[in-house]
C-alpha positions as CSV (number, residue, x, y, z in Angstrom):
1,X,66.3,95.1,102.7
2,X,67.3,96.5,106.1
3,X,70.1,94.1,106.8
4,X,73.2,95.9,108.0
5,X,75.3,93.7,105.7
6,X,73.2,94.6,102.7
7,X,73.3,98.3,103.5
8,X,77.1,98.1,103.7
9,X,77.5,96.6,100.3
10,X,75.0,99.1,98.9
11,X,77.2,101.9,100.3
12,X,80.3,100.3,98.8
13,X,78.8,100.1,95.3
14,X,77.3,103.6,95.6
15,X,80.7,105.0,96.6
16,X,82.4,103.4,93.6
17,X,79.8,104.6,91.2
18,X,79.7,108.1,92.6
19,X,83.4,108.7,93.1
20,X,85.1,106.5,90.5
21,X,82.4,105.8,87.9
22,X,83.0,102.0,88.1
23,X,80.5,101.0,85.4
24,X,82.4,103.3,82.9
25,X,85.7,101.9,84.1
26,X,84.5,98.3,83.7
27,X,83.3,99.1,80.2
28,X,86.9,100.2,79.2
29,X,88.4,96.7,79.7
30,X,88.2,94.7,76.6
31,X,89.9,91.4,75.5
32,X,90.8,90.2,72.1
33,X,88.0,87.6,71.7
34,X,85.9,88.0,68.6
35,X,82.1,88.1,69.2
36,X,82.4,86.8,72.8
37,X,79.3,85.1,74.3
38,X,80.2,86.4,77.8
39,X,80.9,90.1,77.9
40,X,84.4,91.2,79.0
41,X,82.8,93.6,81.5
42,X,81.0,90.7,83.3
43,X,84.3,88.7,83.5
44,X,86.2,91.7,84.8
45,X,83.6,92.6,87.4
46,X,83.5,89.0,88.6
47,X,87.3,89.0,89.0
48,X,87.2,92.4,90.7
49,X,84.3,91.4,93.0
50,X,86.1,88.1,93.8
51,X,89.1,90.0,95.0
52,X,87.0,92.3,97.2
53,X,85.1,89.5,98.9
54,X,88.1,87.2,99.2
55,X,87.3,84.6,96.5
56,X,90.8,84.0,95.1
57,X,90.4,80.6,93.2
58,X,88.9,80.5,89.7
59,X,87.1,77.2,90.6
60,X,85.6,78.9,93.7
61,X,84.8,82.0,91.6
62,X,83.0,79.8,89.0
63,X,80.8,78.4,91.8
64,X,80.0,81.9,93.0
65,X,78.9,83.0,89.5
66,X,76.1,80.4,89.7
67,X,74.4,82.5,92.4
68,X,71.5,84.7,91.1
69,X,72.7,87.5,93.4
70,X,76.2,87.4,91.9
71,X,74.8,87.4,88.4
72,X,72.8,90.5,89.2
73,X,75.9,92.3,90.5
74,X,78.0,91.7,87.4
75,X,75.1,92.1,84.9
76,X,75.4,88.6,83.3
77,X,72.7,85.9,83.9
78,X,74.8,82.8,83.6
79,X,77.7,80.8,85.0
80,X,81.2,81.9,84.1
81,X,83.6,78.9,84.1
82,X,87.1,78.8,85.4
83,X,88.3,78.1,81.8
84,X,86.7,81.4,80.7
85,X,88.5,83.3,83.5
86,X,91.8,81.7,82.3
87,X,91.1,82.4,78.6
88,X,90.0,86.1,79.2
89,X,92.8,86.9,81.6
90,X,95.3,85.9,78.9
91,X,93.7,88.3,76.4
92,X,92.9,91.3,78.5
93,X,95.2,94.3,77.8
94,X,97.1,95.4,81.0
95,X,97.5,99.0,79.7
96,X,93.9,100.1,80.4
97,X,94.1,98.6,83.9
98,X,97.3,100.6,84.6
99,X,95.6,103.7,83.3
100,X,92.6,103.0,85.5
101,X,94.9,102.9,88.5
102,X,96.5,106.2,87.5
103,X,93.1,107.8,87.1
104,X,91.8,106.5,90.5
105,X,94.9,107.8,92.3
106,X,94.6,111.2,90.7
107,X,91.0,111.3,91.7
108,X,92.0,110.4,95.3
109,X,94.5,113.2,95.4
110,X,92.1,115.8,93.9
111,X,89.7,114.8,96.6
112,X,92.3,115.5,99.3
113,X,92.5,111.8,100.3
114,X,96.3,112.0,100.6
115,X,96.4,115.1,102.8
116,X,96.3,113.0,106.0
117,X,99.1,110.8,104.4
118,X,101.5,113.7,104.4
119,X,104.3,113.6,106.9
120,X,105.8,117.0,107.8
121,X,104.0,118.4,104.7
122,X,105.6,115.9,102.3
123,X,104.1,113.0,100.3
124,X,106.5,110.0,100.3
125,X,106.8,107.3,97.6
126,X,108.5,104.1,98.8
127,X,110.2,101.7,96.3
128,X,110.7,98.1,97.0
129,X,110.7,94.8,95.1
130,X,108.7,91.8,96.0
131,X,108.7,88.2,94.8
132,X,105.2,87.3,94.0
133,X,105.4,83.5,93.7
134,X,107.8,80.7,92.6
135,X,107.5,77.3,91.2
136,X,109.8,74.3,90.6
137,X,107.8,73.0,87.6
138,X,105.6,75.6,86.0
139,X,107.2,78.4,84.0
140,X,106.2,81.0,81.3
141,X,108.3,83.1,79.0
142,X,108.4,86.0,81.5
143,X,109.6,83.9,84.4
144,X,112.9,84.6,86.1
145,X,115.1,81.7,86.8
146,X,117.6,80.8,89.6
147,X,119.4,77.8,90.8
148,X,118.6,76.5,94.3
149,X,120.1,73.8,96.4
150,X,117.9,71.2,98.1
151,X,118.2,67.8,99.7
152,X,116.7,64.9,97.8
153,X,115.0,61.8,99.3
154,X,118.4,60.3,100.1
155,X,119.5,63.4,102.0
156,X,122.0,64.4,99.3
157,X,122.2,68.1,98.2
158,X,121.1,68.6,94.6
159,X,120.8,71.8,92.5
160,X,117.5,72.5,90.8
161,X,116.0,75.3,88.8
162,X,113.3,77.5,90.3
163,X,111.1,79.9,88.4
164,X,109.6,83.0,89.9
165,X,108.0,86.4,89.2
166,X,109.2,89.6,90.9
167,X,108.1,93.2,90.6
168,X,109.2,96.6,91.8
169,X,106.3,98.5,93.5
170,X,105.9,102.2,94.1
171,X,103.7,102.9,97.1
172,X,102.5,106.3,98.3
173,X,103.0,105.8,102.0
174,X,101.3,107.6,104.7
175,X,100.1,107.3,108.3
176,X,96.5,106.8,107.1
177,X,95.9,105.8,103.5
178,X,98.7,104.1,101.5
179,X,98.2,103.1,97.9
180,X,100.3,101.3,95.3
181,X,100.7,103.8,92.4
182,X,102.3,101.4,89.9
183,X,104.5,98.4,89.6
184,X,107.0,97.1,87.0
185,X,107.9,93.4,86.5
186,X,111.6,92.6,86.5
187,X,113.1,91.1,83.4
188,X,115.5,88.2,83.0
189,X,119.1,89.3,83.8
190,X,118.0,92.7,85.0
191,X,119.0,94.4,88.3
192,X,116.4,95.8,90.6
193,X,117.6,99.4,90.1
194,X,117.1,99.2,86.3
195,X,113.5,98.0,86.8
196,X,112.9,100.8,89.4
197,X,114.2,103.5,87.0
198,X,112.0,102.3,84.2
199,X,109.1,102.4,86.6
200,X,109.9,105.9,87.8
201,X,110.3,107.3,84.3
202,X,106.8,106.0,83.3
203,X,105.3,107.3,86.5
204,X,106.8,110.8,85.9
205,X,105.1,110.9,82.5
206,X,101.7,109.8,83.9
207,X,101.6,111.4,87.3
208,X,103.8,114.4,86.7
209,X,106.8,115.6,88.7
210,X,104.8,117.0,91.6
211,X,102.4,114.3,92.5
212,X,104.7,113.4,95.4
213,X,107.7,115.0,97.0
214,X,110.4,112.5,97.9
215,X,111.5,108.9,97.1
216,X,112.5,106.5,100.0
217,X,114.4,103.4,99.1
218,X,116.2,100.4,100.6
219,X,120.0,99.9,100.6
220,X,119.7,98.0,97.3
221,X,119.3,101.3,95.5
222,X,122.3,103.1,97.1
223,X,124.5,103.6,94.1
224,X,125.6,106.6,92.1
225,X,123.8,105.9,88.8
226,X,120.4,105.5,90.5
227,X,120.8,108.6,92.6
228,X,122.0,110.6,89.7
229,X,119.1,109.6,87.5
230,X,116.4,110.2,90.1
231,X,117.8,113.5,91.5
232,X,119.1,115.1,88.3
233,X,117.0,113.7,85.5
234,X,113.7,113.0,87.3
235,X,113.9,115.8,89.9
236,X,113.1,114.0,93.1
237,X,115.2,113.9,96.3
238,X,116.0,110.5,97.6
239,X,116.3,109.1,101.2
240,X,118.1,105.8,101.3
241,X,119.0,103.6,104.2
242,X,122.7,102.8,104.3
243,X,123.7,99.4,105.5
244,X,127.0,98.6,103.7
245,X,129.7,99.2,106.2
246,X,132.3,98.9,103.6
247,X,131.3,102.1,101.8
248,X,133.5,105.1,102.4
249,X,130.5,107.3,103.1
250,X,129.3,104.9,105.8
251,X,132.8,104.9,107.5
252,X,133.0,108.7,107.2
253,X,129.7,109.2,108.9
254,X,130.7,106.9,111.7
255,X,134.1,108.6,112.1
256,X,132.7,112.2,112.1
257,X,130.0,111.4,114.7
258,X,132.0,109.2,117.0
259,X,132.2,110.9,120.4
260,X,130.2,113.9,119.3
261,X,127.1,115.2,121.0
262,X,123.9,114.4,119.1
263,X,122.5,117.2,116.9
264,X,119.0,116.5,118.1
265,X,117.3,114.4,120.8
266,X,113.6,113.8,120.3
267,X,111.0,111.3,121.4
268,X,109.0,109.1,118.8
269,X,106.4,106.6,120.0
270,X,108.0,106.0,123.3
271,X,111.5,105.9,121.9
272,X,114.3,108.3,122.7
273,X,115.9,109.2,119.4
274,X,119.3,110.7,119.1
275,X,120.2,112.2,115.7
276,X,123.5,113.2,114.2
277,X,123.4,115.3,111.0
278,X,126.5,115.3,108.8
279,X,126.2,117.6,105.7
280,X,128.1,117.7,102.4
281,X,129.6,114.3,102.1
282,X,131.2,112.9,99.0
283,X,129.3,109.8,97.8
284,X,131.0,108.3,94.7
285,X,132.5,109.5,91.4
286,X,129.3,108.4,89.6
287,X,127.3,110.8,91.7
288,X,129.2,114.1,91.9
289,X,126.7,115.9,94.0
290,X,127.2,116.0,97.8
291,X,125.0,113.8,100.1
292,X,123.8,114.4,103.6
293,X,124.3,111.7,106.3
294,X,121.8,111.1,109.1
295,X,122.8,108.8,111.9
296,X,120.2,107.8,114.4
297,X,120.3,105.8,117.7
298,X,116.9,104.8,119.0
299,X,116.5,103.5,122.6
300,X,113.4,102.1,124.3
301,X,112.3,99.3,126.7
302,X,110.2,96.3,126.0
303,X,108.3,93.9,128.3
304,X,109.8,90.4,127.9
305,X,109.5,87.2,129.8
306,X,112.9,86.3,131.2
307,X,113.3,83.2,133.5
308,X,109.5,83.0,133.9
309,X,109.2,86.6,135.0
310,X,108.2,89.7,133.0
311,X,110.9,92.3,132.8
312,X,111.5,95.5,131.0
313,X,114.5,94.9,128.7
314,X,116.3,97.8,127.1
315,X,116.4,97.8,123.3
316,X,118.5,99.8,120.8
317,X,118.5,100.3,117.1
318,X,121.0,102.2,115.0
319,X,120.3,103.6,111.5
320,X,122.2,105.6,108.9
321,X,120.4,107.3,106.0
322,X,121.9,109.2,103.1
323,X,119.9,112.1,101.5
324,X,120.5,113.1,97.9
325,X,118.8,116.1,96.5
326,X,117.4,119.2,98.1
327,X,116.0,118.5,101.5
328,X,118.2,120.9,103.5
329,X,115.2,122.6,105.0
330,X,114.2,119.5,106.9
331,X,116.0,118.6,110.1
332,X,117.5,115.2,110.8
333,X,114.6,114.0,113.0
334,X,112.2,114.6,110.1
335,X,114.5,112.7,107.7
336,X,114.4,109.8,110.2
337,X,110.6,109.9,110.2
338,X,110.4,109.9,106.4
339,X,113.0,107.1,106.2
340,X,110.9,104.9,108.4
341,X,107.9,105.2,106.1
342,X,109.7,102.7,103.8
343,X,108.5,99.9,106.2
344,X,104.9,100.6,105.1
345,X,105.5,99.1,101.7
346,X,106.5,95.9,103.4
347,X,103.9,95.9,106.2
348,X,100.9,97.7,104.8
349,X,101.3,96.6,101.2
350,X,103.2,93.3,100.9
351,X,102.2,92.0,104.4
352,X,98.5,92.7,104.0
353,X,98.4,91.7,100.3
354,X,100.1,88.4,101.2
355,X,98.1,87.5,104.3
356,X,94.6,88.7,103.4
357,X,94.6,89.2,99.6
358,X,96.6,86.1,98.5
359,X,99.3,88.0,96.6
360,X,101.4,84.8,96.3
361,X,98.6,82.7,94.8
362,X,98.9,82.4,91.0
363,X,95.4,81.8,89.7
364,X,96.7,81.4,86.1
365,X,100.4,81.2,85.3
366,X,100.6,83.0,81.9
367,X,102.8,86.1,81.1
368,X,99.8,88.4,80.4
369,X,97.5,86.9,82.9
370,X,100.0,87.4,85.8
371,X,100.1,91.1,85.2
372,X,96.4,91.5,84.5
373,X,95.3,89.6,87.6
374,X,97.8,91.5,89.7
375,X,96.4,94.8,88.4
376,X,92.8,93.7,89.2
377,X,93.9,92.7,92.7
378,X,95.6,96.1,93.2
379,X,92.6,98.0,91.9
380,X,90.3,96.1,94.3
381,X,92.8,96.7,97.1
382,X,92.9,100.5,96.5
383,X,89.2,101.0,96.1
384,X,88.3,98.8,99.1
385,X,90.7,100.7,101.3
386,X,89.6,104.1,100.0
387,X,86.0,103.1,100.9
388,X,86.9,101.7,104.3
389,X,89.3,104.3,105.5
390,X,87.7,107.4,103.9
391,X,84.0,106.5,104.0
392,X,83.1,103.7,106.4
393,X,81.8,104.9,109.8
394,X,82.0,101.4,111.2
395,X,85.7,101.2,110.7
396,X,86.3,104.8,111.8
397,X,84.4,104.1,115.1
398,X,86.3,100.9,115.6
399,X,83.2,98.6,115.4
400,X,84.7,96.5,112.6
401,X,88.1,95.5,111.2
402,X,89.1,95.5,107.6
403,X,88.7,91.7,107.5
404,X,85.3,91.8,109.0
405,X,84.2,94.5,106.6
406,X,85.2,92.3,103.7
407,X,83.3,89.4,105.2
408,X,80.2,91.7,105.5
409,X,80.5,92.6,101.8
410,X,80.5,88.9,100.9
411,X,77.6,88.0,103.2
412,X,75.5,90.8,101.7
413,X,75.6,89.1,98.3
414,X,73.0,86.8,99.7
415,X,70.8,89.6,101.3
416,X,67.9,91.2,99.5
417,X,67.9,92.5,96.0
418,X,71.3,93.8,95.0
419,X,71.8,97.1,93.2
420,X,72.9,96.6,89.7
421,X,76.3,98.1,88.8
422,X,74.8,99.4,85.6
423,X,71.5,100.8,87.0
424,X,71.1,104.6,86.8
């Protein structure tokens, strides 16, 4: 009973029960089976716990459910087969899972969990799309389709169809805790911007207009209709990286700053950052409001091995951002800092989800199951990180990593008498 691993899992479950009422949440998730032999709650808790402790295969999860300790945790004394996980995941309703994510994120904000995520007093939401998985043979009715060129066994180039799923994610990015607020699957024949706008409209209805302060996006979203909708209809300012050199606004920013002294010179993480701030630029006819251009040149040195010797090699990066909406009170260096938060949705979200949470693994390829299982993964991802970053002393003191903490949670399943999720 005094095993450190067991204590850690007990703390995790106590945290979820106290802060997020996990038993009540689990009881909300029902599937369309009539008079099920295995309760939906036990299936959902097994899927959730499997994500937390790194059990991503339904066959492996079936083996884990034979353990008496696992059965005590999920409140069902019996094995749950991989066929049951397939069957139930097809029949779970994704809407309550999305509502649970909204409720958890609102609880985190009310508990001041996002205060440390503010940058210069602003909460930033980053939008980006990610391809979850692809297949050359298996497809469902919600699959996107594209033609790819490959070489066959004879070395000849042939064109084949490839099926894939892709979603647009909205992540609240911060230096400390970053969470995915919502995601929206892309539809066949739909552009990324249309998916993103559908996602933002739904999020505004559920989270409200003041849950975050600014939207940061990639160059894919730099077009007049997107900026007009987000700024004028939805009411959020937008910071977008600008890469298309053919755009008139890009050429105008370059022309107006060429040979001019930088507006600001600051240091960020060992880099010398020069900033040029160009206000009131015309963007396009489809977005009549003026935009603000921020040009940045970052210089630093890196240690590299050249000719068998370690040398400090100078490095340079150049960026241009456009700002639509009201952010005039924030100087150019702050816009640069906010713009760089977009990388967190690729590194902290997609990178970690892919490497450590098997984002690209499709446990069951079915149009409903894909969305349901992705939501369960994201719920487990959010709750685990909230516990680890906000509550775990071991992580805060640097005694364990996130990976080791998950391993401890798994090992603790075999230690002592587990606390029931449904005990009082």
